[in-house]
N, C-alpha and C positions, 0 to 999 in steps of 0.2 A: 280465195277469199269468198266466204259465203255472202249471199246477197243480203241487202238491207231491206227489212220489212217496214216500209214507211207508214203502214197502217197502225203500227204500234204507237206512233206519236199521238194519234187521235185520242187514244184512251189514256196515255201517260201524262198528257198536258192537262192540268187542272186550271180552273180560273182562280185569280186572286180572291181572297175572302171578302165578299161583298158586305158581310155583316160588320167586319172591322172598318171598312170604308164608311159605313153609316155611323158607326161609333165615333170615328174621327170627326165626321161632319157635325155630330151632335156636340162634341167637345168644343168645337169652335164657337158654336152658338152660346155656350156657357162662358167662354173666355173672352170673346171679342164683341165689341159694339161699334158699329152695326155688325150683324152676324156675318156678313160677307165682306167685312172690312179688309181682310188680308188677300182677297182676290185669288189670283192664280197660285201664289205660294201655298195657300191653304188647300186648294184643289190638288196640288202636287203632293202635299203632306198626306192627304187622304189616300192617294194612290200608293205612296210609299208605305203607309200603314198596312194597306191591303197586301202588298207584295212582300213586306217584311214579316207579316203575321203578328203585328202587335200595335197597340195604341197606348201612348203616343209613339210616333215613329222614332227610330234610332238615328242619331247623327251618322252621316256617311263617312266612315273611317278609312275604307280601303277602295277608293275608286281606281279603275284601271282602264287605260286606253289600249285597245287591241287593234292593230293595223295589219291587215292582210295585203300582201304585195304580189304582183304578177305582171307579166307582159302578155299581150294578146295579139295573135296573128293577124287579126283584122286591121291592126295599125299599119300593116304594109300597104293598105289602100290610101294612105295619107289622110286619115280621118282625124288626126290630132295635130296640134302645133309642135308636138315633140316627135322626134324620129322614132320609128318602131324599134323596140328592144332596148329602150333606155330608161325603163322604170327603176333600174338599180341606182341611178343618180338621185332620184327622189327618195329611195330607201336609205341611201347613205346620209342624206340630210336629216332624216328622222333619227338615225343612229348618232350622228354628230351633234345633235341638239340644236341645229340651225333651222329646222323646219318650223313653220308656225305652230303645229301641234305640239312639238317638243318644248317650245318656248312657253306656251300657255300651260302645258302640263306641269312644268316646274313651278309656275306661279300658283297654280290651283292645287298642288299637292297630289297629283295623279301620276302613277307610274305608266310608262309607255312600253308596250311589248310589240315588236315587229316580227311578223311571221312570213317568211318567204315561201309562197306556194308554187310559183312558176316564174320567177324572174329569169330573164334571158341573159345570164352572166355566169361566169365560172363560180361555183360555190365557194372556192377559196377566197374570193374577193370580199366575202362577208363573214361575220362571226359564225361559228358552228351552231350556236344556239338559235340563230336566225334561220339558217338553211336546213335545220334538222328535219323539218316536215315537208320539204320540197317534193312535189309530185313529179314534175317534169320541167324542162326548160322551155318557157313560152307555151303557146297553145296553137292549135290548128286555126286556119283562116275560116271563120264560121260561115262565110258566104259560099264556100265551095267544098268544105270538108268539116268533119266533126272537130270541135275544139279539144275534146278529150275522148279517150276510150271509155267504155262503161266501167272498166276496172279502175281507171284513173279517177273517174268521177266518184266512185264509191270510196276510194282511198282518201280523197280530199274531204268528202262528206264526213267520214269517220274521224279524220283529223280535227275537223271543227267540233265534233261531239266531244272528242277527248280533251280539247283545249277548254271547252266549257266546264267539263268535270274538274280539270286542273284548277281553273279559276275559282269555282265554287268551293272546292276542297281547301283551297288556300285562304279562304275568308274574304275574297273579293265581294264587295256588297253592291257594286254598280259597275257595269262595263259600258264604255263609250266606244262605239265602233268607228273604225277608219279604214281607208284603203288607199294604196298608191299603185298606179298602173298607167300604162299607155294603151289606149283603146278600150278602156273599161266602160266609159259612158256609152260607147257604141254597143257593146255587149248588153249593158243594162237596157238600152233602148229596145233591142230585139226581145228580151224577156218580157218587158213591160207591155210592149205592143202585142205580143203573142197572148199573154195572159189576160189582157184587158180587151182584146178583140178590136184593136184600133189600127189605123194606118201608120206607116212609118213616119210620115211627116208630122203626126201629132206628138210624137215622143222624141223627135230629133232635136237636141239642144246644141248649144255652142261648146259644151265640154270645156276643153282647155283654152277656148277662145278662138275657135276656127273662123275663117272668113267665109264668104258666101259660097265660093267654089268648093271648099273643103266640107261645108255643111251639106252641099248637094251630094258629094261623094259619100258622106256619112249616111245620109238618108237612103241612098241607093244600096249601101251595104246592109243597113237594117232591113230594107225591103227584101233583099236576097236572103238574109238570115231568117226572115219570117217564113219564107217558103220552106225552109228546112225545119223550122221549129213547129209549125202547125201540126204535122203528122204525129208528133210525139208529145202533144200537150197533156195526154192522160197519164204520162209516166214522168214524174218530175226529175228523177235521176237521169233518164234518157234525154230530157230537155236540157239539163245542165251539161251533159256530155256533148250534145249536138251543137249548142250555141252559147254555152256558158264559159266556164274556165275553172281552174283549180281554186282560185280565190273565191269565186262565186259559190262553188259547191261547199267549200269549207265554211264560208260565212253562213250559208243556209243551215248546215249541220250545227253550227255554233248557236244560231238563234233558236233552233228547235230544242237542243239539249239544254240551253239556258232556261227555257221555259219549263222543261221537265224538272230542272233543279231549282226552280223558283228564284232565279237570279235575274234581276232587272237589267235591261239593256237600252241604251240610247242610240238610235240610228243616226247616221250622218247624212250623206247626200244620196244621189240617184242610185249608186251602186248598192248600198245597204238597203235602200228602198226596194230595189228589184229583188234582192235576196229575200227580203221580208215577204214580198208578194208570193214568191215560190213557196216559202215556208208556210204561209197562211193556207195555201192549197193543200198542204199536207196535214196541218193541225189548225183548225179554225179558231181555237181558243188561244193560240200562242201570242197573237198581237196584244193581248191584255197585259203581257209582261214587258212590253216595249213602249218607248216614247220616241217621237220624232224630234230630234234636237233642233232642227232649223229648216227653213225653206231655202233651198240652194238656187232657186230660179230656173232649174231645169224642168221643162214641161213633163218629162217622163217621171220625175220624182213626184210632182203634184198629182199626176194620174195614179201612180201606185199608192201613195198615201191616202188618197180619196177612196180607193178601192178597199183598203184595209182599215179605214175609219180612224186614221191618226192625224191629228192636227199639229203642225210644227210649233214648238215652243217659242222660237225666235225667227225673225225675218230681218236680217241685217245685210242682205245681199252678199253673203259670203259664199263663194263657189270655187275656192281653191282646192277643196278636197282634203284628203289626208286625215280626216277626223277633226279638223279645226272647228267646224260648225257645231258638231256634237259636243265638243269640249267647252265651247262658249256657254252651253246650257248648264254646265256643272255648277257654277256658283248659285244659280237659281234653285237648283235641286238641293244643294247644300244648305242654302238659307231656309228652304221649306222644311227640311229635316230638323234643323236647329230650332226653328220656331215651334214645331210640334213637340220636340223633346224638352224644351226649357221654358216655354211660356206657361205661366201659372196664373191663377185667378188673383 
């Protein structure tokens, strides 16, 4: 497999059309009294006009929830309330339609796509279309070994890029990111602390609801991971291989290629925020194509979003993961698009 030239993204990612954003703002001044009467929905409509390339914005016709799934070796250190290697249980709930994200998606008219990148289960336990992109079974324990090989990191990154192309080519007009994993918030903490230059304690959250002892184990694991992350900070693929995972590499590739394809994305919790932070290091314009769906309450997420200058749309204390928080922002975006498309003088 030939290496990925990450520098290409810097020139391939363009900013959304600022002129169209201004046109949308001017249109509201003509349609609404007072001019700022529609508040946040009008601001989101301005953003949608810019990313869609037209004024007024189009209604959102084909939103998609994309959920990346994986197990992480660091979970062996008991940093989660869930046993290591059991993320497949969460994945099955998504497929069965019983997970919160699945229930809300049915109500909001969004399809859910689950992608197994590194679940620690037999592939036969899940549908073939779910496991088709699996890179490996689980990942290495990031405190003492690389999570992935360089080749595995590149494979996962390319998978994310390919999935972005598939969604863009199929007409998806908004992607809401999600993730299911065991140990994922610990991985996210390492990446965010490394890229923001902070101590482990600053980014260590409660994740799945850990107690104080598990929090201390989690903080120690992040601190150990930081020692392995810092030497490779200048090479984002090496960083994802050392202390990331296949789901993190795929999400990062997806975010970047979505920006190349001018397909807007709504981030979910701390995992997607960590991937967005990695992606921003690769292409500084890419965050203009993303929104932060909600504030999860994880300190690491707040740190990452502040670094990439994204403000969460909602703050409802949702921290169950899986894409639920991002999906809750969908009605607000749908409303903004409809107001832009259908409001007339």
